[in-house]
Structures are given as C-alpha cells and as structure tokens.
C-alpha angles and dihedrals in degrees: 000000000000087000092052092047090048090050090050092048091049091051092050091050090047095050090043091049093047092048088050092050092047091051091049092048090047091053095046093044090051090053092046098037094238124147125309092013095091092049092050091048090051092048091048091049091050092050092047089051092057094045099044126067118255118257092246095069129082136171112291116257093184130041095211137075143197121025107338100161124045123163098179091192095056104033117103112242126250138066124286124235112214127192114200145110112286133201090219086070097040088266095301117143124271147124136266133190113214137185127228090276094052097253115145112247097175138355140202115201102190124215094203090143091067090050110045121053096214089058094046086060089060104046091140092056113078090182095064113093107031118189099243104171135014145182123200118213120209092248092057096261114135132206114206141178113225104205113264092339109077150276125287137181116215129187126236088279093052092252111147112248095181138341135204117200106210113129089261117170144171123002135034119197128177121219128210092268094057097255123129128231117208137167118245134173143200106221124232105341132138094253126233135160139182087266092049105029093163094049134263120299108264096006100102097138133062117290136155111275104212120202135175112222135193117221133181122238086259095058100258116141111228102169140016129189123195109221090202086060089050094050097045095041090052101045093251100116088111090078089067093063106032112126092346107110090155089063099216120202094243095070096154110018095190105208105170141028123178131176120223106245122229092239091064102032096096087061092061111065094186099052143049133223110283096029110140126240108206132184123202109192100191092051095043084232134143120181144165116224135183106240093210102044095025089224118151108232097184141355141181135186110159123103095016123106116190094330129189141198109015110193136192099237102175134259090071091294128132115202120207134189102229108200091194086205110198105165095250126119095252107008096276095160105046098027102252137289121315146180115248129186128207130191106203098195092054103027089231120149128196136177111236094181133009119173117245118237089244094054112037120204116189141143118171089198134019118024135159135186136188129195104224125212094254093054095260122129124231106209128192112209090195105189093041090053089234137134122193134181114209132189123235087263089057097253117145108240098169134020133181127179127192118245111261126259113247086351093287114058132073115240117220120245113204099191143006118187130177117222137197096238132132126212090248091057091049094045089057090066119094119249094029113159120214112259113269 
C-alpha cells in the first residue's frame, strides 16, 4: 500500500512540476516571442475580448430608449442620420436613417473590417473602427471616416465603392468645390516635416502628427496641412504643452475641420471663403487658418475644455460644442456640456445651450451639434447614446436614445445629423427597407 501511495504521490508531483514548467515556458515564450508564445497571447486576447465589455459602452444615464419626446409642432422636418453600434449587426458599427418616430427609413451596415487591414486584425473586437464622421450623398451613397483606419465611400446598400487607408478620424466637411476636408494622423512618430526637417523644438519623442487633408469624392488626396507646422509657424506651440506635464502622445487630437463657405464669407470680416475652422481637443484650442499661407487668423482656448465640432453658423458667429470635461460621471463639477458661440471680429461670446439642473446633458468625449433651419439645435450626447433637439429657449422637443447593450449599458452614438430628404427620395435608393 505504501508503494501505491508513493507512486500516486510521485505522479502528483510530476504533473504539478510539468504544469509549472509549462506555465513558466509559456510566460517566457510570450515575453521573447518564441513559439507558442504568440499563439498564447492571441488566445488570451480573444478570451479577454469576450469577457470584457466593449469600448463603446458606458454606464446608462437614462433608463429609456427610442423616441421618448416628440413635439410635432416644434420639431424641424427631415430624417436623422445616426452613426453608432447596432444590435441588428451584432453590435458592429454602421448608420441608420430614422424618421421623427424613430422608425428606420434606410440603413448602411458597413463592411469596414474587410477593407482596412488594421480592422481585419481585430475581427473579435466590435468596438474597433467606429464611424466618426459622415457625409450623405443625394443618391444614397455615404462617405465615412472609420476611426484611425481610413475613409471609405459606400453605396446605398453599404457596399464599398472605394477606400483610402490613411488613419483618418472624426469629422467630414465638404467645401464649395465638392472636395472634402478630414483630420488624419500619423501615430507615435518623432515628427518632422519639410519646414522642420530636423524635427520640432521640444518634440524629441514619439507623438501623434495630426494633419488636415483634402480629398476628392473619388478618394484622391489633393492637399495635406501639418497642424504642427501651423502651430509652430504661428507662435502657438505653447498650446501643446499647457497643463500637460506627462507629455502624452496625443498632444493635439484634431477632431474637426470645416471650410468657410462662399455663401457666408461676407458675414466674417476677418476671414475669406475657404479658410479652415479647426478644433484641437487635447489643446482646448479652436482656430481659423488660411489653407494657402498657413497663417492663423483667429484662435480661442478659454473657456473651452475638450471641445468638439466648431461650426460657422452665420452672422459672424462660430458655434462650438464645449464638452466641459471634468472627469466626473455626469459633469458634476462644471455643470455639463454646452454650446457656446464666439464672434471673432467683435470678441463677443454667448451661450446657445446650457443644460438645466433638472435635465443634465453631458458627454466627456464625443459630441456633435447642428443648427437647424427653424433655429432649433440638434445635439448628440455621445457617451449617453442620446440625441435631443432643443428649441431656442432650451426646451427639449425631440429625444431619441439608443437601445442598451446587454440590456444594461449605454451604447455610444458618434454622430446625429438632420437631412433635407423626403420619403420619396429615400425610397428611390436601392436596398431601402420598409419602415419598421
């Protein structure tokens, strides 16, 4: 009996030792990149992706969904284009066009993972590759920025017409000549440029090199402007370093670029048609730059905190979505996100929308806004997965909230845009589903 017990003990010790050795080799092989280390890493990443919540979900701020407020007499007409992740596509990214009641009039499930190599490497991660900017053509084609992967144009069925892998992100704005301006970046490089061939003073470590580029409707890049060049040439490099002793790679985070249209140019004495309005979130900086001379014509930082989506709105005014990010769950320190307006030639400042204490409005990241024809504002509360339309008096006349993830988490909405389209125009597109 003692011999049997000794054999059992020996087997247990052997298996435990073998297991320990296998674990040790797995750890060492993972560190050194030896087989099967990379396979183990990939397997662990896949397991983690299934266990962890995706990046596009947050704690719910509202316990309702769909259209919950509808004042038909006050709502601006037209359908609303929404970019988000949707359960109908297993929480992959895409866009839907809805009516005032929230019924889907058209949809664009995007196959971006089949287009961009970076996304193909993350097939198990539905949160990779957000649609972060869009432009809807009259024929139902759609141009989208797939975050930090590229730009693509899809037809009304969602089939890719062309793609441009260029680490594009955030906004898409069309100019009077039919070209599109978009932000792009080169991730984590020690930046240089023809104007600064030996590098930028003080930037001797890898940082993101943000640019704004101009592309044709066929995906051809025709111009590219380094925003580091713009800042250093105009004595604004200080905004890269203010209050950032940790020196993060994402020093600028350009999240919007918009050209001044000819139709509004006469209302802006300091600018000319085609001048570019640019937002840099990390630097709390909004500026207007001449795309030819690269001269900054106007800039503002205070009182913005991680702002998004500056727009030329007429009358010499520039409206800005001020996130007022304060690190709290719902903007408890600074009072929530708001819409501010600045008039560069007079120095005036106004508040177009400030949330009331009884109805908070806050998104630490993301955020879009649109001035509608009837004076209402369409606001995208991105991290809450919520769109609201408010009257000039600040009253909510329409509200739509994205369906929750797993029944309990808010799903981010990156963009909501109202369009002048009729049901007849939409029905003429191919692949149009019947309204639900």
